[in-house]
N, CA, C and O atoms as a GROMACS GRO file, in nm:
protein
  328
    1MET      N    1   0.081  -0.094  -0.019
    1MET     CA    2   0.019   0.025   0.006
    1MET      C    3   0.083   0.128   0.003
    1MET      O    4   0.041   0.227  -0.056
    2SER      N    5   0.214   0.125   0.076
    2SER     CA    6   0.271   0.239   0.125
    2SER      C    7   0.430   0.190   0.111
    2SER      O    8   0.467   0.077   0.140
    3LYS      N    9   0.521   0.300   0.061
    3LYS     CA   10   0.682   0.250   0.094
    3LYS      C   11   0.728   0.381   0.164
    3LYS      O   12   0.848   0.406   0.150
    4ALA      N   13   0.666   0.457   0.226
    4ALA     CA   14   0.694   0.591   0.258
    4ALA      C   15   0.662   0.576   0.438
    4ALA      O   16   0.585   0.653   0.496
    5PHE      N   17   0.718   0.493   0.490
    5PHE     CA   18   0.714   0.451   0.657
    5PHE      C   19   0.820   0.442   0.706
    5PHE      O   20   0.906   0.424   0.621
    6GLN      N   21   0.862   0.446   0.820
    6GLN     CA   22   0.943   0.463   0.908
    6GLN      C   23   0.954   0.331   0.998
    6GLN      O   24   0.852   0.312   1.063
    7GLY      N   25   1.052   0.241   1.016
    7GLY     CA   26   1.045   0.145   1.135
    7GLY      C   27   1.128   0.176   1.208
    7GLY      O   28   1.187   0.284   1.204
    8ARG      N   29   1.150   0.074   1.297
    8ARG     CA   30   1.285   0.118   1.403
    8ARG      C   31   1.393   0.106   1.342
    8ARG      O   32   1.499   0.152   1.384
    9HIS      N   33   1.379   0.035   1.221
    9HIS     CA   34   1.522   0.016   1.170
    9HIS      C   35   1.546   0.055   1.011
    9HIS      O   36   1.603  -0.002   0.918
   10GLY      N   37   1.486   0.157   1.024
   10GLY     CA   38   1.469   0.227   0.880
   10GLY      C   39   1.338   0.200   0.809
   10GLY      O   40   1.232   0.198   0.871
   11ARG      N   41   1.346   0.176   0.658
   11ARG     CA   42   1.268   0.216   0.590
   11ARG      C   43   1.146   0.081   0.625
   11ARG      O   44   1.182  -0.024   0.678
   12ALA      N   45   1.018   0.103   0.589
   12ALA     CA   46   0.913  -0.001   0.641
   12ALA      C   47   0.802   0.012   0.541
   12ALA      O   48   0.778   0.126   0.503
   13TYR      N   49   0.736  -0.076   0.496
   13TYR     CA   50   0.620  -0.085   0.389
   13TYR      C   51   0.475  -0.092   0.440
   13TYR      O   52   0.456  -0.212   0.459
   14LEU      N   53   0.409  -0.053   0.459
   14LEU     CA   54   0.250  -0.059   0.484
   14LEU      C   55   0.197  -0.206   0.418
   14LEU      O   56   0.258  -0.237   0.315
   15PHE      N   57   0.132  -0.266   0.446
   15PHE     CA   58   0.057  -0.347   0.360
   15PHE      C   59  -0.094  -0.433   0.419
   15PHE      O   60  -0.111  -0.471   0.535
   16SER      N   61  -0.188  -0.448   0.307
   16SER     CA   62  -0.306  -0.469   0.377
   16SER      C   63  -0.348  -0.622   0.428
   16SER      O   64  -0.441  -0.658   0.499
   17LYS      N   65  -0.233  -0.702   0.360
   17LYS     CA   66  -0.242  -0.835   0.379
   17LYS      C   67  -0.090  -0.924   0.398
   17LYS      O   68  -0.013  -0.936   0.302
   18VAL      N   69  -0.068  -0.972   0.505
   18VAL     CA   70   0.068  -1.053   0.478
   18VAL      C   71   0.059  -1.189   0.493
   18VAL      O   72  -0.043  -1.246   0.532
   19ALA      N   73   0.170  -1.247   0.463
   19ALA     CA   74   0.137  -1.391   0.508
   19ALA      C   75   0.272  -1.478   0.578
   19ALA      O   76   0.388  -1.437   0.572
   20ASN      N   77   0.241  -1.572   0.626
   20ASN     CA   78   0.341  -1.670   0.705
   20ASN      C   79   0.419  -1.599   0.801
   20ASN      O   80   0.542  -1.594   0.805
   21VAL      N   81   0.299  -1.519   0.912
   21VAL     CA   82   0.340  -1.428   1.015
   21VAL      C   83   0.283  -1.517   1.110
   21VAL      O   84   0.214  -1.613   1.073
   22SER      N   85   0.305  -1.493   1.230
   22SER     CA   86   0.225  -1.503   1.376
   22SER      C   87   0.222  -1.359   1.448
   22SER      O   88   0.303  -1.267   1.455
   23LEU      N   89   0.114  -1.378   1.488
   23LEU     CA   90   0.126  -1.192   1.634
   23LEU      C   91   0.147  -1.242   1.745
   23LEU      O   92   0.127  -1.345   1.809
   24GLY      N   93   0.218  -1.085   1.757
   24GLY     CA   94   0.244  -1.111   1.907
   24GLY      C   95   0.143  -1.069   1.989
   24GLY      O   96   0.030  -1.085   1.943
   25VAL      N   97   0.157  -0.995   2.152
   25VAL     CA   98   0.028  -0.979   2.234
   25VAL      C   99   0.047  -0.838   2.177
   25VAL      O  100   0.143  -0.785   2.122
   26LYS      N  101  -0.086  -0.792   2.212
   26LYS     CA  102  -0.152  -0.646   2.163
   26LYS      C  103  -0.088  -0.582   2.283
   26LYS      O  104  -0.078  -0.636   2.393
   27GLU      N  105  -0.032  -0.425   2.239
   27GLU     CA  106   0.027  -0.346   2.336
   27GLU      C  107  -0.005  -0.168   2.285
   27GLU      O  108   0.008  -0.129   2.169
   28ASP      N  109  -0.034  -0.108   2.364
   28ASP     CA  110   0.021   0.050   2.310
   28ASP      C  111   0.147   0.072   2.332
   28ASP      O  112   0.234   0.030   2.409
   29ARG      N  113   0.135   0.166   2.228
   29ARG     CA  114   0.282   0.239   2.185
   29ARG      C  115   0.269   0.335   2.109
   29ARG      O  116   0.181   0.344   2.024
   30LEU      N  117   0.368   0.432   2.135
   30LEU     CA  118   0.332   0.563   2.100
   30LEU      C  119   0.465   0.562   2.005
   30LEU      O  120   0.586   0.563   2.030
   31LEU      N  121   0.366   0.560   1.852
   31LEU     CA  122   0.467   0.583   1.740
   31LEU      C  123   0.493   0.758   1.721
   31LEU      O  124   0.469   0.847   1.802
   32ILE      N  125   0.549   0.768   1.586
   32ILE     CA  126   0.592   0.935   1.540
   32ILE      C  127   0.418   0.960   1.509
   32ILE      O  128   0.367   1.068   1.539
   33THR      N  129   0.357   0.877   1.462
   33THR     CA  130   0.222   0.892   1.431
   33THR      C  131   0.119   0.939   1.549
   33THR      O  132   0.022   1.010   1.522
   34GLY      N  133   0.148   0.896   1.678
   34GLY     CA  134   0.054   0.913   1.780
   34GLY      C  135   0.025   0.794   1.848
   34GLY      O  136   0.092   0.701   1.804
   35LEU      N  137  -0.050   0.764   1.937
   35LEU     CA  138  -0.088   0.623   2.010
   35LEU      C  139  -0.158   0.546   1.904
   35LEU      O  140  -0.227   0.586   1.811
   36HIS      N  141  -0.113   0.391   1.950
   36HIS     CA  142  -0.137   0.313   1.865
   36HIS      C  143  -0.172   0.171   1.974
   36HIS      O  144  -0.110   0.157   2.080
   37THR      N  145  -0.248   0.100   1.939
   37THR     CA  146  -0.207  -0.063   1.989
   37THR      C  147  -0.193  -0.138   1.891
   37THR      O  148  -0.276  -0.153   1.801
   38VAL      N  149  -0.082  -0.194   1.900
   38VAL     CA  150  -0.028  -0.299   1.803
   38VAL      C  151  -0.002  -0.435   1.860
   38VAL      O  152  -0.026  -0.483   1.971
   39CYS      N  153   0.037  -0.468   1.786
   39CYS     CA  154   0.093  -0.629   1.828
   39CYS      C  155   0.230  -0.705   1.693
   39CYS      O  156   0.218  -0.765   1.587
   40ASP      N  157   0.317  -0.670   1.754
   40ASP     CA  158   0.425  -0.740   1.668
   40ASP      C  159   0.396  -0.876   1.575
   40ASP      O  160   0.308  -0.960   1.596
   41ILE      N  161   0.489  -0.876   1.473
   41ILE     CA  162   0.465  -0.980   1.337
   41ILE      C  163   0.588  -1.030   1.347
   41ILE      O  164   0.691  -0.963   1.354
   42TYR      N  165   0.573  -1.190   1.350
   42TYR     CA  166   0.694  -1.268   1.323
   42TYR      C  167   0.676  -1.392   1.213
   42TYR      O  168   0.577  -1.443   1.160
   43CYS      N  169   0.809  -1.414   1.206
   43CYS     CA  170   0.840  -1.494   1.069
   43CYS      C  171   0.786  -1.636   1.162
   43CYS      O  172   0.820  -1.669   1.276
   44VAL      N  173   0.676  -1.713   1.054
   44VAL     CA  174   0.645  -1.846   1.114
   44VAL      C  175   0.745  -1.952   1.109
   44VAL      O  176   0.747  -2.047   1.188
   45SER      N  177   0.849  -1.929   0.987
   45SER     CA  178   0.977  -2.020   0.978
   45SER      C  179   1.044  -1.993   1.110
   45SER      O  180   1.049  -2.077   1.199
   46CYS      N  181   1.096  -1.868   1.119
   46CYS     CA  182   1.240  -1.841   1.181
   46CYS      C  183   1.221  -1.748   1.354
   46CYS      O  184   1.298  -1.743   1.449
   47SER      N  185   1.108  -1.695   1.336
   47SER     CA  186   1.044  -1.632   1.456
   47SER      C  187   1.090  -1.521   1.463
   47SER      O  188   1.085  -1.470   1.575
   48ALA      N  189   1.159  -1.432   1.341
   48ALA     CA  190   1.239  -1.301   1.373
   48ALA      C  191   1.114  -1.199   1.353
   48ALA      O  192   1.011  -1.204   1.284
   49LEU      N  193   1.155  -1.127   1.421
   49LEU     CA  194   1.050  -1.005   1.424
   49LEU      C  195   1.071  -0.942   1.309
   49LEU      O  196   1.185  -0.903   1.286
   50LEU      N  197   0.948  -0.913   1.196
   50LEU     CA  198   0.920  -0.863   1.102
   50LEU      C  199   0.879  -0.726   1.117
   50LEU      O  200   0.962  -0.661   1.055
   51GLY      N  201   0.786  -0.641   1.172
   51GLY     CA  202   0.694  -0.540   1.213
   51GLY      C  203   0.614  -0.566   1.315
   51GLY      O  204   0.644  -0.625   1.419
   52TRP      N  205   0.483  -0.509   1.276
   52TRP     CA  206   0.403  -0.500   1.355
   52TRP      C  207   0.259  -0.476   1.274
   52TRP      O  208   0.257  -0.423   1.163
   53LYS      N  209   0.123  -0.527   1.354
   53LYS     CA  210   0.010  -0.482   1.287
   53LYS      C  211  -0.047  -0.380   1.374
   53LYS      O  212  -0.048  -0.395   1.496
   54TYR      N  213  -0.088  -0.292   1.326
   54TYR     CA  214  -0.217  -0.170   1.359
   54TYR      C  215  -0.354  -0.240   1.396
   54TYR      O  216  -0.445  -0.271   1.319
   55GLU      N  217  -0.343  -0.260   1.560
   55GLU     CA  218  -0.507  -0.316   1.595
   55GLU      C  219  -0.594  -0.146   1.595
   55GLU      O  220  -0.687  -0.115   1.520
   56THR      N  221  -0.526  -0.052   1.708
   56THR     CA  222  -0.627   0.037   1.685
   56THR      C  223  -0.550   0.155   1.691
   56THR      O  224  -0.458   0.158   1.773
   57ALA      N  225  -0.578   0.295   1.587
   57ALA     CA  226  -0.537   0.405   1.600
   57ALA      C  227  -0.629   0.497   1.656
   57ALA      O  228  -0.750   0.495   1.632
   58TYR      N  229  -0.556   0.597   1.748
   58TYR     CA  230  -0.664   0.633   1.855
   58TYR      C  231  -0.674   0.834   1.788
   58TYR      O  232  -0.749   0.922   1.829
   59GLU      N  233  -0.579   0.838   1.692
   59GLU     CA  234  -0.596   0.983   1.643
   59GLU      C  235  -0.688   0.998   1.506
   59GLU      O  236  -0.613   0.970   1.412
   60GLN      N  237  -0.800   1.028   1.464
   60GLN     CA  238  -0.892   1.015   1.354
   60GLN      C  239  -0.804   1.011   1.215
   60GLN      O  240  -0.848   0.946   1.121
   61SER      N  241  -0.667   1.087   1.202
   61SER     CA  242  -0.647   1.111   1.076
   61SER      C  243  -0.561   0.948   1.032
   61SER      O  244  -0.548   0.898   0.920
   62GLN      N  245  -0.513   0.896   1.165
   62GLN     CA  246  -0.466   0.767   1.140
   62GLN      C  247  -0.531   0.611   1.146
   62GLN      O  248  -0.463   0.511   1.168
   63LYS      N  249  -0.696   0.611   1.117
   63LYS     CA  250  -0.758   0.505   1.124
   63LYS      C  251  -0.774   0.424   1.012
   63LYS      O  252  -0.842   0.322   1.014
   64TYR      N  253  -0.720   0.460   0.923
   64TYR     CA  254  -0.635   0.379   0.781
   64TYR      C  255  -0.568   0.295   0.826
   64TYR      O  256  -0.612   0.188   0.786
   65LYS      N  257  -0.483   0.282   0.890
   65LYS     CA  258  -0.397   0.191   0.949
   65LYS      C  259  -0.447   0.083   1.009
   65LYS      O  260  -0.392  -0.027   1.004
   66GLU      N  261  -0.547   0.103   1.067
   66GLU     CA  262  -0.603  -0.018   1.142
   66GLU      C  263  -0.629  -0.098   1.050
   66GLU      O  264  -0.673  -0.079   0.936
   67GLY      N  265  -0.584  -0.234   1.130
   67GLY     CA  266  -0.587  -0.365   1.050
   67GLY      C  267  -0.486  -0.390   0.965
   67GLY      O  268  -0.467  -0.510   0.944
   68LYS      N  269  -0.397  -0.297   0.895
   68LYS     CA  270  -0.270  -0.296   0.820
   68LYS      C  271  -0.174  -0.377   0.926
   68LYS      O  272  -0.181  -0.423   1.040
   69TYR      N  273  -0.072  -0.363   0.808
   69TYR     CA  274   0.102  -0.428   0.866
   69TYR      C  275   0.218  -0.335   0.827
   69TYR      O  276   0.206  -0.246   0.743
   70ILE      N  277   0.311  -0.357   0.884
   70ILE     CA  278   0.391  -0.280   0.875
   70ILE      C  279   0.500  -0.376   0.854
   70ILE      O  280   0.494  -0.465   0.939
   71VAL      N  281   0.630  -0.394   0.744
   71VAL     CA  282   0.708  -0.478   0.723
   71VAL      C  283   0.833  -0.388   0.735
   71VAL      O  284   0.818  -0.288   0.664
   72GLU      N  285   0.943  -0.389   0.796
   72GLU     CA  286   1.068  -0.363   0.798
   72GLU      C  287   1.136  -0.418   0.708
   72GLU      O  288   1.159  -0.539   0.714
   73LYS      N  289   1.193  -0.320   0.574
   73LYS     CA  290   1.293  -0.374   0.478
   73LYS      C  291   1.401  -0.421   0.567
   73LYS      O  292   1.419  -0.539   0.538
   74ALA      N  293   1.472  -0.389   0.648
   74ALA     CA  294   1.605  -0.433   0.714
   74ALA      C  295   1.539  -0.539   0.796
   74ALA      O  296   1.617  -0.562   0.889
   75MET      N  297   1.435  -0.613   0.806
   75MET     CA  298   1.410  -0.723   0.869
   75MET      C  299   1.384  -0.842   0.773
   75MET      O  300   1.393  -0.947   0.837
   76VAL      N  301   1.359  -0.860   0.657
   76VAL     CA  302   1.348  -0.971   0.581
   76VAL      C  303   1.453  -0.964   0.496
   76VAL      O  304   1.535  -0.874   0.482
   77MET      N  305   1.440  -1.108   0.421
   77MET     CA  306   1.584  -1.138   0.344
   77MET      C  307   1.513  -1.237   0.259
   77MET      O  308   1.414  -1.304   0.288
   78ARG      N  309   1.596  -1.234   0.124
   78ARG     CA  310   1.510  -1.306   0.030
   78ARG      C  311   1.620  -1.410  -0.002
   78ARG      O  312   1.733  -1.369   0.026
   79GLU      N  313   1.616  -1.506  -0.043
   79GLU     CA  314   1.727  -1.604  -0.112
   79GLU      C  315   1.770  -1.584  -0.208
   79GLU      O  316   1.694  -1.601  -0.304
   80GLY      N  317   1.890  -1.545  -0.234
   80GLY     CA  318   1.948  -1.507  -0.371
   80GLY      C  319   2.001  -1.365  -0.377
   80GLY      O  320   2.068  -1.317  -0.468
   81GLY      N  321   1.958  -1.301  -0.260
   81GLY     CA  322   1.979  -1.159  -0.240
   81GLY      C  323   1.855  -1.104  -0.312
   81GLY      O  324   1.755  -1.166  -0.351
   82TRP      N  325   1.883  -0.975  -0.320
   82TRP     CA  326   1.742  -0.863  -0.384
   82TRP      C  327   1.788  -0.843  -0.529
   82TRP      O  328   1.721  -0.774  -0.606
   0.00000   0.00000   0.00000
């Protein structure tokens, strides 16, 4: 959906759907864009932290993120390089 996001480790991407991830525990987190309830997402194969899922956005302007996923570029590897 968007390439214009910032994660903990640099560039991040917003997705409406992801596959092969498991969800962590929901927690409130103060991010650059305000307070959100999020849960971390992990690779189902290696359990690496990949990003997070937005559960609730408390700012009206951020509601479009609810149910969407942030995947950090630095946390994703592809066999054979990019």
